[in-house]
C-alpha positions in Angstrom: -202.5 86.6 -12.1 -204.3 83.8 -13.7 -206.5 81.5 -11.2 -206.5 78.0 -12.7 -210.3 77.1 -13.0 -211.5 73.3 -11.7 -209.9 70.9 -14.2 -213.7 69.9 -15.5 -214.1 71.5 -19.0 -210.5 71.3 -19.6 -210.7 72.7 -23.3 -212.8 75.2 -23.0 -210.4 76.3 -20.0 -207.1 76.3 -22.0 -208.5 78.0 -24.7 -210.5 81.5 -22.5 -206.3 80.8 -21.0 -204.4 82.5 -24.3 -205.0 85.8 -23.9 -203.7 85.8 -20.4 -200.6 85.1 -18.7 -200.3 82.0 -17.0 -198.8 81.5 -14.2 -195.1 80.3 -13.9 -194.9 77.0 -12.1 -191.9 74.1 -11.5 -192.9 70.6 -11.2 -189.4 69.1 -8.6 -189.3 65.2 -8.8 -191.4 62.5 -10.1 -194.8 63.7 -11.1 -196.0 60.7 -13.0 -198.0 59.2 -10.2 -199.7 62.4 -9.3 -203.1 63.4 -10.1 -203.8 65.6 -12.8 -200.5 66.7 -14.2 -201.7 66.7 -17.8 -204.4 69.2 -16.7 -201.7 71.5 -14.3 -199.8 71.5 -17.9 -202.7 72.9 -19.9 -203.1 75.6 -17.4 -200.0 76.4 -15.9 -196.5 77.6 -17.7 -195.2 74.5 -16.2 -191.7 73.4 -16.4 -190.0 70.3 -14.7 -186.8 71.0 -13.4 -184.3 69.2 -11.3 -183.2 70.4 -7.8 -180.5 72.5 -8.8 -182.6 74.5 -11.5 -185.0 74.5 -9.3 -182.5 76.4 -6.4 -181.1 78.7 -9.3 -184.6 80.1 -10.4 -185.8 80.4 -6.9 -182.6 82.8 -6.7 -182.9 84.4 -10.3 -186.2 84.1 -11.5 -189.3 82.8 -8.9 -191.9 81.1 -10.3 -195.4 81.5 -9.0 -195.8 77.9 -7.7 -193.0 75.1 -6.8 -194.3 71.2 -7.1 -192.2 69.3 -5.0 -192.1 65.6 -4.7 -192.1 65.0 -0.7 -190.0 62.1 -1.3 -186.8 63.3 -2.5 -183.9 63.1 0.1 -183.7 65.4 2.5 -180.4 66.8 1.1 -182.2 67.7 -1.8 -185.5 68.5 -1.1 -185.1 70.7 2.3 -182.8 73.7 0.6 -185.6 74.0 -2.1 -187.9 75.1 0.7 -185.0 77.2 2.1 -184.6 78.9 -0.7 -188.4 79.3 -1.0 -188.4 80.9 2.7 -191.5 81.3 4.6 -194.9 82.3 3.5 -195.9 85.8 4.0 -193.1 87.7 2.0 -194.6 89.1 -1.6 -192.9 87.5 -4.8 -192.4 84.3 -3.2 -193.6 81.4 -4.7 -196.2 78.9 -3.2 -194.8 75.7 -2.3 -196.9 72.6 -2.7 -195.7 69.5 -1.4 -196.9 66.4 -2.8 -197.3 63.6 -0.7 -199.5 60.5 -0.1 -201.7 60.5 2.5 -200.5 58.5 5.5 -197.2 58.7 4.6 -194.3 60.8 6.2 -192.2 63.4 3.7 -188.9 63.8 3.8 -190.0 67.8 5.3 -187.5 68.6 8.2 -189.8 69.6 11.1 -188.0 72.9 11.2 -188.9 73.3 7.3 -192.7 72.4 7.9 -193.7 76.3 8.3 -192.2 76.7 4.6 -194.5 75.1 3.1 -197.9 76.4 1.7 -199.7 73.2 1.6 -199.1 69.5 1.5 -201.3 68.1 -0.9 -202.3 64.8 -0.6 -202.1 62.8 -4.4 -204.5 60.0 -3.3 -207.6 63.3 -3.4 -207.7 63.1 -7.2 -207.2 66.0 -8.9 -210.2 68.3 -7.8 -208.6 68.7 -4.7 -205.0 69.6 -6.3 -206.9 72.5 -8.5 -208.6 73.6 -5.1 -206.0 73.6 -3.2 -204.0 75.5 -6.2 -206.3 78.1 -6.0 -206.1 79.1 -2.7 -202.3 79.2 -2.8 -201.8 81.2 -5.7 -205.0 83.7 -4.0 -202.5 84.1 -0.8 -199.7 84.9 -3.1 -201.7 87.3 -5.4 -202.9 88.9 -2.1 -199.6 89.1 -0.8 -198.1 90.9 -4.1 -201.8 92.9 -4.0 -200.6 94.3 -0.2 -196.5 94.9 -1.2 -198.0 96.7 -3.5 -199.9 99.1 -1.5 -197.3 99.4 1.6 -194.9 100.4 -1.3 -197.9 103.2 -2.2 -198.1 104.0 1.5 -194.7 104.0 1.9 -194.7 106.7 -1.2 -197.3 108.6 0.1 -195.9 108.7 3.8 -192.5 109.9 2.9 -194.7 112.8 0.5 -196.2 113.6 3.8 -193.2 113.5 6.1 -191.6 115.9 3.2 -194.7 118.4 3.2 -194.9 118.7 7.0 -191.6 119.3 7.2 -191.5 122.0 4.5 -195.0 123.0 6.5 -193.3 123.2 9.4 -190.1 125.5 8.0 -192.8 127.6 6.6 -194.7 127.8 10.3 -191.3 128.9 11.5 -190.9 131.3 9.3 -194.3 132.9 9.7 -193.7 132.9 13.9 -190.3 134.7 13.3 -192.2 137.3 10.9 -195.3 137.8 13.7 -192.7 138.0 16.3 -190.7 141.0 13.9 -194.3 142.5 13.8 -194.3 143.0 17.6 -192.9 146.5 18.7 -189.4 146.0 20.3 -188.8 147.2 24.1 -189.9 150.6 24.9 -187.9 152.4 26.8 -189.7 155.6 27.7 -189.2 158.6 30.6 -192.5 158.9 31.7 -193.3 154.8 31.4 -191.9 151.5 32.8 -193.4 149.0 30.3 -193.1 145.2 29.8 -195.5 142.6 27.1 -194.9 139.0 26.6 -196.6 137.4 23.5 -197.2 133.7 23.7 -199.0 132.0 21.0 -200.4 128.6 21.5 -199.4 127.5 18.0 -196.3 128.7 16.1 -198.4 131.5 15.6 -201.3 133.3 17.1 -204.6 135.6 16.6 -203.2 138.1 19.3 -201.1 140.9 19.1 -199.9 144.6 20.8 -198.5 147.3 19.3 -197.0 150.6 21.6 -196.2 153.5 19.2 -194.8 157.1 20.7 -196.8 160.2 19.7 -194.1 162.3 20.9 -192.5 163.2 24.2 -195.6 163.5 25.8 -198.0 161.1 24.5 -198.2 157.4 23.8 -201.0 155.2 22.3 -201.0 151.3 23.2 -203.0 148.4 22.1 -204.0 144.8 22.4 -206.4 142.9 20.7 -207.7 139.2 20.1 -208.7 137.5 16.8 -211.5 135.4 16.2 -209.6 131.9 16.1 -206.3 130.5 16.1 -203.1 130.0 14.2 -202.6 131.3 10.1 -205.7 132.4 9.3 -205.7 134.5 13.2 -202.1 135.8 12.4 -203.1 137.6 8.9 -206.2 138.9 10.5 -204.0 140.3 13.2 -201.2 142.0 11.2 -204.1 143.4 9.0 -205.5 144.6 11.8 -202.2 146.2 13.4 -201.7 147.7 9.8 -205.2 149.6 9.8 -204.6 150.8 13.5 -201.0 152.1 12.5 -201.9 153.8 9.0 -205.3 155.7 11.4 -202.5 156.8 14.0 -200.4 158.6 11.2 -203.4 161.2 10.4 -204.1 164.2 12.8 -206.9 164.8 15.0 -208.6 161.8 15.3 -210.6 160.9 18.8 -209.7 157.3 20.1 -213.3 156.6 19.5 -213.2 158.2 15.8 -210.1 156.0 15.4 -211.8 152.9 16.5 -215.2 153.8 14.4 -212.4 154.4 10.9 -210.3 150.9 12.1 -213.6 149.1 12.3 -215.0 149.7 9.2 -212.2 149.1 7.7 -211.7 145.5 9.3 -215.4 144.9 8.2 -214.4 145.3 4.7 -211.5 142.9 4.9 -212.9 140.0 7.7 -215.1 136.9 6.2 -218.4 137.4 7.6 -219.1 135.8 11.5 -215.1 136.7 12.2 -214.5 139.3 14.7 -211.4 141.0 16.8 -211.7 142.5 20.2 -209.7 145.4 21.2 -208.5 147.5 23.4 -206.6 151.2 22.5 -205.5 154.0 24.6 -203.3 156.9 24.5 -201.4 157.9 27.5 -201.3 161.7 28.0 -198.4 161.9 30.4 -198.4 166.2 30.3 -202.8 165.9 31.7 -202.3 162.6 33.7 -204.7 161.0 31.9 -205.2 157.6 29.5 -208.1 158.3 27.6 -209.1 154.9 25.9 -211.9 152.5 23.7 -212.6 149.0 25.1 -214.0 147.5 21.6 -215.3 144.2 23.1 -211.8 143.5 25.0 -211.2 141.9 28.1 -211.5 144.8 31.0 -207.7 145.9 31.2 -207.4 147.6 35.0 -205.4 150.0 36.7 -203.7 149.4 40.1 -203.3 151.9 42.5 -200.3 152.5 44.7 -203.2 151.7 47.7 -204.6 148.6 45.8 -207.9 149.9 44.9 -208.5 148.7 41.5 -210.1 150.1 38.4 -211.5 149.1 35.7 -211.0 150.0 31.5 -214.2 149.1 30.1 -216.0 151.7 28.0 -216.0 151.2 24.7 -218.5 149.5 22.3 -218.4 145.8 20.7 -216.2 143.8 18.6 -215.1 144.9 16.0 -215.8 143.5 12.6 -219.4 142.4 13.8 -221.5 145.5 12.1 -220.4 148.1 9.5 -221.6 151.3 11.6 -220.5 150.2 15.4 -219.9 153.6 17.4 -217.7 153.6 20.2 -218.0 156.1 23.4 -214.0 157.1 25.0 -213.1 156.6 28.5 -210.8 158.2 30.8 -209.0 157.7 33.7 -206.3 159.4 35.5 -202.7 158.2 35.8 -200.0 159.4 38.3 -196.9 158.0 39.6 -196.7 154.2 40.2 -199.8 153.1 39.5 -200.2 149.7 37.8 -202.0 148.9 34.5 -202.3 145.6 33.3 -203.6 144.5 30.1 -204.2 140.9 29.1 -206.4 138.7 26.3 -208.9 135.9 27.8 -205.8 133.4 27.1 -204.6 134.3 30.3 -207.7 134.7 32.5 -209.2 131.3 30.6 -206.4 129.2 31.4 -207.5 126.2 33.0 -205.9 124.1 35.9 -206.4 120.1 36.3 -209.5 120.5 37.7 -211.0 122.2 34.9 -211.4 126.0 36.3 -210.2 128.9 35.0 -207.6 131.5 36.5 -210.6 134.3 35.9 -209.4 138.0 36.4 -210.0 138.6 40.0 -206.7 136.3 40.5 -205.2 138.2 38.0 -206.0 141.6 40.1 -205.3 139.8 43.3 -202.2 138.6 42.1 -201.5 142.4 40.2 -202.1 144.1 43.9 -199.6 142.2 45.5 -196.5 142.8 43.0 -198.0 146.5 42.2 -194.4 147.8 44.1 -192.6 146.1 42.0 -190.7 147.1 38.3 -193.0 146.3 35.2 -191.0 143.6 34.1 -190.8 142.0 37.5 -194.7 142.5 37.7 -194.9 140.7 34.0 -193.4 137.7 35.3 -194.7 137.5 38.4 -198.2 137.2 36.6 -197.3 134.7 34.2 -196.1 132.3 36.5 -198.8 132.8 38.7 -200.8 131.6 36.0 -198.6 128.4 35.0 -198.1 127.6 38.1 -201.8 127.6 38.3 -202.3 125.5 35.6 -200.0 122.8 36.9 -198.7 122.1 33.6 -201.9 121.8 31.4 -201.3 122.6 27.8 -202.6 126.4 27.0 -205.9 126.5 24.9 -205.4 130.1 23.3 -202.8 132.4 22.6 -201.9 134.7 25.7 -200.6 138.4 25.6 -199.6 140.3 29.0 -198.8 144.0 28.7 -197.9 145.6 32.2 -197.2 149.0 32.5 -196.3 151.3 35.4 -196.2 154.6 35.6 -192.7 156.5 36.6 -192.6 158.9 39.5 -193.2 162.8 38.5 -195.9 161.9 36.3 
């Protein structure tokens, strides 16, 4: 929209405006006594109408500005102001009420806000154009603001659509990740229960249980650095690496983890890593052979309450290509309770910012050592949740509890 210039240099102004659309304006009432009417006609696309025509155009094809005689009869003047509406609506014309200095117009008090300006006709042409420019600038700003709001509403709708699509994909990813967890294991020698609680829809923790015949069982629990989708993808890759190597024969636990580390190092972006605890239960020999690759130390609770950490192994996976690992061994017998966990369990904080810690987890495990695996699992999770007092978790949590059956 072209903003009318000052009335000085009228001929230059008229020539300059030829190439640009001029604001459309209506005059309602007697304008013969108004200053600058001729200049307005040169600057604006100006049309004089009666009240009926003005109301019709306001309803069907609103102009940019309406000049209205403030001394029209109230029955004629006020419907025009009502039809124009209050300032602030995009597309509404700027309403200029023309009046004499010191003389009250016929505008009702309730409609005073419907006028953008009351112009004193005694102040001359310069004042008229100054008021007109201000009114048209405000109207232009409102039109632009409305356009921007419409763009924002469109972008927000697109964002909501994308957010809904992403939420659906994350729900599907969560279902896929859950399907990768091992099904409930019914084993004659080991009562075992596990729970994976991601901080978001999906997470970087994982665990696996793989029977290796009637007397042997492989167990793994890992924690990939990071959270969300990237960590979940690396966790799935880690599980695939481990499962693939379990299909071969003749590898000791430390050799197997060394090979898994090299594969994981190949596919993992530099700077990312994963902790892993891998163990093989040999129920016939009553032994647990394991490698702890930088993972929080699982522990065994003996029937008498003694606790033994399982910490032998080496560094985390993916940090160095040629990392070497040592094998640890623990004796296992009937009624031993084994607890495997990720750091999201022990790092759970309370309202004071104090972490739950491994010692509290051990104390709780000692107290419930006589219970079945599933009862012990939910007892420990209940202890952790109670400690947090409703503070949201800041990491994925995985907890596995195994109870050796009598006769092992």
